[in-house]
C-alpha positions in Angstrom: 0.0 0.0 0.0 1.4 3.4 -1.0 1.6 6.1 1.6 -1.4 8.4 1.6 -1.0 11.4 -0.8 -1.6 14.8 0.8 -3.0 17.8 -1.1 -2.7 21.3 0.5 -5.1 24.1 -0.4 -3.1 27.2 0.6 0.3 25.4 0.7 2.4 28.5 0.7 1.3 29.9 4.1 3.9 29.9 6.8 2.0 27.4 8.9 0.8 25.2 6.0 4.3 25.0 4.4 5.6 23.6 7.7 3.1 20.8 7.7 3.8 20.1 4.0 7.5 19.7 4.9 6.6 17.3 7.7 4.7 15.1 5.3 7.4 15.2 2.7 9.9 14.1 5.4 7.6 11.2 6.2 7.7 10.0 2.6 4.2 11.1 1.4 3.5 12.5 -2.0 2.7 16.1 -1.5 1.1 18.7 -3.8 -0.8 21.9 -3.4 -2.2 25.3 -4.6 -1.4 28.8 -3.5 -2.4 32.0 -5.3 1.2 33.4 -5.0 4.4 31.5 -5.6 7.1 32.5 -3.1 10.5 31.3 -1.8 8.5 29.0 0.6 6.7 27.3 -2.3 10.0 27.1 -4.2 11.6 25.3 -1.2 8.7 22.8 -1.1 9.3 22.1 -4.8 13.0 21.4 -4.2 11.9 19.0 -1.5 9.6 17.1 -4.0 6.2 18.8 -3.7 4.2 19.8 -6.8 2.9 23.3 -6.4 0.7 25.4 -8.6 -0.8 28.9 -8.5 -3.7 27.8 -10.7 -6.9 27.5 -8.7 -8.4 24.9 -11.0 -9.4 21.3 -10.7 -7.5 20.6 -13.9 -4.3 21.7 -12.2 -4.5 18.9 -9.6 -2.1 16.1 -10.5 -3.9 12.9 -11.2 -2.4 10.9 -8.3 -4.2 13.4 -5.9 -7.6 12.8 -7.4 -8.2 9.5 -5.7 -10.3 10.1 -2.6 -9.4 6.6 -1.3 -5.8 7.5 -0.9 -5.6 11.3 -0.7 -6.1 13.5 2.3 -6.8 17.3 1.8 -5.3 19.8 4.3 -6.7 23.3 4.0 -6.4 26.7 5.8 -9.4 28.7 6.9 -7.8 31.6 5.1 -8.9 30.1 1.8 -12.4 31.4 0.9 -15.3 28.9 1.2 -16.1 29.7 -2.5 -12.8 28.1 -3.7 -13.5 25.7 -6.6 -10.8 23.4 -5.1 -12.6 23.1 -1.8 -15.8 22.5 -3.6 -14.3 19.7 -5.7 -12.8 17.9 -2.7 -16.0 18.2 -0.6 -18.2 17.1 -3.4 -16.1 14.0 -4.2 -15.8 12.7 -0.7 -12.2 13.4 0.2 -11.0 13.4 3.8 -10.5 17.0 4.6 -8.8 18.5 7.6 -7.8 22.0 8.7 -4.1 22.5 9.3 -4.8 23.0 13.0 -6.4 19.5 13.2 -3.3 17.9 11.6 -0.9 19.6 13.9 -3.2 18.7 16.8 -2.9 15.0 15.8 0.9 15.2 15.7 0.9 16.9 19.2 -0.9 13.9 20.6 2.0 11.7 19.6 5.0 13.8 20.7 5.4 15.6 24.1 4.3 19.2 23.1 5.3 22.6 24.3 2.9 25.2 22.9 3.4 28.9 22.7 0.3 31.0 22.5 -0.5 34.7 22.5 -1.7 37.4 20.1 1.8 38.8 20.0 5.2 37.2 20.6 4.5 33.6 19.9 6.6 33.3 16.8 9.8 34.8 18.3 9.2 32.9 21.6 8.8 29.5 19.8 11.9 30.3 17.7 13.9 31.1 20.8 12.6 27.9 22.5 13.5 25.8 19.5 17.0 27.2 19.5 17.5 26.7 23.2 16.2 23.1 23.1 18.6 22.3 20.3 21.4 24.0 22.2 20.9 21.6 25.1 20.7 18.5 22.9 17.0 17.8 22.7 15.8 16.0 19.5 12.9 18.1 18.5 10.1 18.6 15.9 9.1 22.3 15.5 6.3 24.1 13.7 7.0 27.8 13.6 5.1 30.8 12.3 8.2 32.5 10.8 11.6 31.7 9.4 14.0 31.3 12.3 17.4 32.5 11.3 19.4 29.9 13.3 17.7 27.0 11.3 16.8 29.0 8.2 13.4 27.5 8.3 9.9 27.5 9.8 10.1 23.7 10.3 12.5 21.4 12.0 12.4 17.6 12.2 15.3 16.2 14.3 13.5 13.8 16.5 10.4 13.2 18.6 11.7 13.9 22.1 9.8 17.1 22.3 7.6 19.2 19.9 7.5 23.0 19.8 4.4 24.5 18.2 3.2 28.0 17.7 -0.3 27.8 19.1 -2.4 29.9 16.8 -5.6 31.6 18.2 -7.0 32.4 14.7 -10.1 30.3 14.1 -9.6 28.7 17.6 -6.9 26.6 16.0 -5.0 26.0 19.2 -7.9 24.1 20.8 -6.8 21.1 18.7 -3.5 20.8 20.5 -2.6 18.4 23.3 0.2 20.3 25.1 2.2 19.2 28.1 3.2 22.7 29.0 2.4 26.1 27.6 3.6 29.7 27.5 1.0 32.5 27.1 2.6 35.8 26.0 -0.4 38.1 25.5 -4.2 38.3 25.1 -4.8 41.6 23.3 -8.0 42.0 21.3 -7.5 40.7 17.7 -9.3 38.5 15.2 -12.6 40.1 16.1 -13.9 38.9 12.8 -13.7 35.4 14.3 -14.5 36.1 18.0 -16.9 39.0 17.8 -15.7 40.5 21.1 -12.5 40.8 23.1 -14.1 39.0 26.0 -14.8 35.9 23.8 -11.2 35.9 22.7 -10.0 36.1 26.3 -12.4 33.3 27.3 -10.9 31.1 24.5 -7.4 31.8 25.8 -8.5 30.7 29.2 -10.0 27.5 27.7 -6.7 26.8 25.9 -4.7 27.4 29.2 -7.0 24.9 31.0 -5.6 22.1 28.8 -2.7 21.9 31.3 -2.6 22.3 35.1 -1.5 25.7 36.5 2.0 24.3 37.3 2.6 23.7 33.6 1.5 27.2 32.5 4.0 30.0 32.1 2.0 33.2 31.7 3.0 36.9 31.2 2.7 38.6 34.5 0.1 41.1 33.4 -2.4 38.4 32.3 -5.4 37.0 34.2 -4.6 33.3 33.8 -3.5 31.3 36.8 0.0 29.8 36.6 3.7 30.5 36.8 4.4 34.1 35.7 7.2 35.7 33.8 8.2 39.3 33.3 10.8 42.0 33.6 11.4 42.7 37.4 8.2 40.8 38.1 6.9 37.3 38.2 8.0 33.8 39.4 10.3 33.6 36.4 11.9 37.0 36.3 14.3 39.1 34.3 16.4 41.2 36.7 19.3 43.7 36.6 18.6 44.6 33.0 21.2 46.6 31.1 22.1 47.4 27.5 25.6 46.7 26.4 26.9 47.1 22.7 23.4 46.6 21.2 22.6 43.6 23.4 20.6 43.1 26.6 22.4 41.6 29.6 20.3 40.4 32.4 19.9 37.8 35.2 17.0 35.3 35.1 15.6 34.1 38.4 13.1 31.3 39.1 12.0 29.8 42.4 14.8 27.2 42.0 17.3 28.6 39.6 19.3 31.8 39.0 21.3 32.4 35.8 23.5 35.5 35.9 24.6 37.7 33.0 22.6 36.2 30.2 23.0 38.0 26.9 20.2 38.5 24.4 21.5 40.0 21.1 18.0 40.9 19.9 16.5 44.4 20.5 13.1 45.3 21.9 11.8 45.0 25.5 9.0 42.7 24.2 11.8 40.2 23.2 12.9 40.1 26.8 9.5 38.8 27.6 9.7 36.3 24.8 13.1 35.2 26.0 11.8 34.8 29.6 8.9 32.6 28.4 11.3 30.4 26.3 13.8 30.1 29.2 11.0 29.1 31.6 9.8 26.3 29.2 13.3 25.1 28.5 14.1 24.8 32.2 10.8 22.9 32.6 11.9 20.2 30.3 15.3 19.8 31.9 17.7 22.1 30.1 20.7 23.1 32.2 21.1 26.8 33.1 24.6 27.1 31.8 23.6 25.6 28.4 20.7 28.0 28.1 23.0 31.0 28.9 25.3 29.9 26.1 22.5 29.2 23.7 20.6 32.5 24.1 23.7 34.5 23.3 23.7 32.8 19.9 20.1 33.4 19.0 20.0 35.2 15.7 16.3 36.2 15.4 13.4 35.5 13.1 12.9 36.8 9.6 10.7 39.9 9.6 10.8 40.3 13.3 12.8 43.5 13.7 15.1 42.3 11.0 17.8 44.9 10.2 18.1 44.7 6.4 20.4 47.6 5.7 22.6 50.0 7.8 23.7 52.6 5.2 22.7 55.1 3.8 19.6 54.4 6.0 18.9 51.8 8.7 16.1 49.7 7.3 14.1 47.4 9.6 11.6 44.9 8.3 8.9 43.7 10.7 5.7 41.7 10.6 3.9 44.1 12.9 0.2 44.3 11.9 -1.5 45.2 15.2 -1.2 48.5 17.2 0.6 46.7 20.0 3.1 45.3 17.6 3.7 48.7 16.0 4.3 50.1 19.5 6.8 47.3 20.2 8.7 48.3 17.1 8.6 52.0 18.1 9.8 51.1 21.7 12.8 49.2 20.3 13.7 52.1 17.9 13.5 54.5 20.8 16.0 52.4 22.8 18.5 51.6 20.0 18.1 54.7 17.8 17.0 57.4 20.3 18.2 60.5 18.4 17.6 59.5 14.7 14.6 60.6 12.7 12.3 57.7 12.1 10.0 56.8 9.1 7.2 54.2 9.6 6.0 52.4 6.5 2.8 50.5 7.1 0.6 48.2 5.0 -2.6 47.5 7.0 -3.7 43.8 7.1 -7.4 43.0 6.8 -10.3 45.5 6.4 -11.8 44.2 9.7 -8.7 44.7 11.7 -8.3 48.2 10.3 -11.9 49.0 11.2 -11.6 47.6 14.7 -8.4 49.4 15.7 -8.4 52.8 13.9 -7.6 54.8 17.1 -4.9 52.3 18.2 -3.2 52.4 14.8 -3.2 56.2 14.6 -1.8 56.5 18.1 1.0 53.9 17.4 1.9 55.4 14.0 2.1 58.9 15.5 5.2 57.8 17.3 7.1 58.0 14.0 8.4 61.3 12.7 7.0 60.4 9.2 4.5 57.8 8.1 3.8 56.2 4.7 0.6 54.2 4.3 -0.1 51.6 1.6 -3.5 50.2 0.7 -5.0 47.6 2.9 -3.9 44.0 2.2 -7.2 42.1 2.0 -5.9 38.6 2.6 -9.0 36.5 3.1 -11.5 39.4 3.1 -13.6 41.3 0.6 -13.5 45.1 0.7 -15.7 46.9 3.3 -17.4 50.1 2.3 -15.6 53.1 3.8 -12.7 51.1 5.2 -9.5 52.3 3.6 -6.0 53.2 4.7 -7.1 56.9 4.7 -8.8 56.2 8.0 -5.3 55.9 9.6 -4.2 59.4 8.4 -3.9 61.5 11.5 -4.7 65.2 10.8 -2.5 66.1 13.8 0.5 64.3 12.2 1.1 66.3 9.0 4.0 64.0 7.9 1.6 61.1 7.1 0.9 60.3 3.4 -0.9 57.6 1.4 1.3 56.0 -1.2 1.3 53.3 -3.9 3.9 50.4 -4.1 5.1 52.0 -7.4 6.3 55.1 -5.6 7.3 53.5 -2.3 11.1 53.0 -2.9 11.6 56.5 -4.3 9.7 58.1 -1.4 11.8 56.3 1.2 15.0 57.3 -0.7 13.8 61.0 -0.7 12.9 61.0 3.0 15.3 62.7 5.4 14.6 59.9 8.0 17.7 58.0 9.0 15.7 54.9 10.3 13.0 53.2 8.2 10.6 50.6 9.8 8.7 48.6 7.1 5.7 47.0 8.8 2.9 44.7 7.8 1.8 41.1 7.4 0.8 41.3 3.8 2.9 41.4 0.6 4.9 44.5 1.7 7.7 42.0 2.4 8.2 41.5 -1.4 8.9 45.3 -1.7 11.8 45.2 0.7 14.5 44.0 -1.8 13.6 46.8 -4.2 13.7 49.4 -1.4 17.1 48.2 -0.4 18.5 48.2 -3.9 17.1 51.7 -4.5 18.8 53.0 -1.4 22.1 51.3 -2.3 21.9 52.9 -5.8 21.4 56.2 -4.1 24.4 55.7 -2.0 26.6 54.8 -5.0 25.7 58.0 -6.9 
């Protein structure tokens, strides 16, 4: 009997591509569709997957049209009107959401789950790096490209599993964790949850999957468990200082103290992320000295305060798409570039999120000396009447402008800002190479 074939609808997503890599590593035939072909889909093809950007039944390879030996994995980000979803449903294929599949895997491997509306990608990447540093053989599903492993997926063994526990569509409720970290519970995904209270309730439901002793919770949250924080909590960052672009701190728990840990990654929010990862790593038996050595070698996550250029301007690329995340970028810039003029470039993500957080976005963006706003990236949504990027233009902040992608690089080059933060979860990332090249050309003139 041949191994089951797996077809992915939305194969290029950061979460979906990790699951596709898992099945490829297990020897399954893998194929899939995504509307945009990217370096992630190219990587999948080099690993043996068949990938298309044609949303047509005719583009499905014949081997994946047998419902008796093909499982379909899909993401809720794919519209229900998709002809591919309709074909698979009509013809009796086994269909599972990505979250269900990862949930099944988490039942088979001891699972450490990192949840939160912000911070979960960096925290899970730090945790993966720390566990590898102390010799654990792990499987990891990450929501970003971790620089140390140059991937969003790792398969080195089944001693422990690290997974980014996604709250979107209540995905994390499929997981079977042995311990969790919970970084934040800010209002988000209100198109799914309706109210902030319902989102908070669901985080509490997720936390209840493990006993309080196995929960590591940011100290400002209302969930019972061990707490972590800066100068607060049962797992505490103390004696913080900044030396040569890195944080140096002590980490103290009820049973362990690690002195003079170095985190070469800016942003106070990343201290919280590191604290959560250290707490979970200690929970599964990593030695304090190994963790200290490991954290100093952490190299970050792609598009999480990624410094892409230093001259003629400092260019930072970040996934920030919520007011809290934009504020975190601004906080880091204030610490590491306190005197430089700063330009924020932002592509809003989702009409519903833009609508729900207008005031928060305007307040966060006002922290930049200049602001450039691109059109809203719709992702899974259809346009909403009256909801455009123009809503985020602050009349009290005269250096805010709406801009097209065509004019973006030139406008950044012409700005007098010394530091540029490019922010958003849409396709703005694809503009960064062109921006960098334009600035380099400007420097060469």
